[in-house]
N, C-alpha and C positions, 0 to 999 in steps of 0.2 A: 800171685806167687803161690805155687803149690805148697801144701802143708808140709811135705817132706823137705822142700827147700827152706821154708821158714824155720823148721825144726833145726836144720843144719846151720842156719844163720844165727839162731839163738834169740832168746827173749830180750836180752839186754840190747842187742843191735836193733831189733824191731822197735823197742821202746824208744831208743835214741832217735830213730828215724821219725817216729810219731811226734816226739817232742820238737823235732826240727821242722815240723809242719808237713811231713810227707806221709800220706795215707798208704797203707799196704793192704791190698785185698787178698785174702786167703782163699785158695781154691781147693776143692776136693773133686777129683775126676774132672778137672777143668770147669767146674761150676763154682761161682763165688758163694762162699758160705759165711764169711765173717770179714771184718775189717779192723785193722789196728790203727787207732787214731789217738791223738793226745787227749788227756783229761780236759784240757781247756776247750778243745773243739767239741768234745762230748757235751760239756756243760752248755756251750753256746748253742749247739743243736737242740738240746732239750729246752732251753729258754725260747728259742725260735719256734719250736713246735707248740709250746704253751701259748706263746703270743699269737701264733697262727690260729689255734683253736679258739682263743678269745675273739679274734677278729671274725672268724666264721660265725660265732654265736651272735656277735653284734650285727653283722650283715644279715643273718637270718632273721633276727628280731626286727631289724629295719625293714626288711622286705615283706614281713608278715604283719607289721603293726599298721593298723589303719587309723588309730586314734592319734591326733596330734599330741606332742609332748606338752606337759604342764610345767610352767615355770615354778621354781621353788617358792618365790615370793607370793605367787598366787595360792599355793597350798597353805603357806603360813597365814596369809590373810583369811582364807576360808576357815581356818581353825580359830580365828579371832585374835591373832597375835601380830606383832610387827617383828621384823628381823632384829631390831634393836632389843626388843623384849627377850627374844630367844637367846641372843648373844649375851644378855645380862644375867641369864639364869645360871645358878651354880652348876658346876660339872658334877653329874651323879657318881662319877667314878671316884 
């Protein structure tokens, strides 16, 4: 939708359309420059982007790690403890 058409339509109508799940792409000189979406969709997109970045980091680490992972119980044992001893320790907080 051209900016001039969106202006004539009004912010309230654009907002109502977005809340109803319809995205409006705003254009200037027939080039997309912005989109009107609901706040719910914006929040979901941001969460998805964050999740995707986390996934990329995990995959990159997996692809570049040559050392096999160490089990937590093995680490605890190497430090001279048992899981039960660790769980019985008072919470420092």
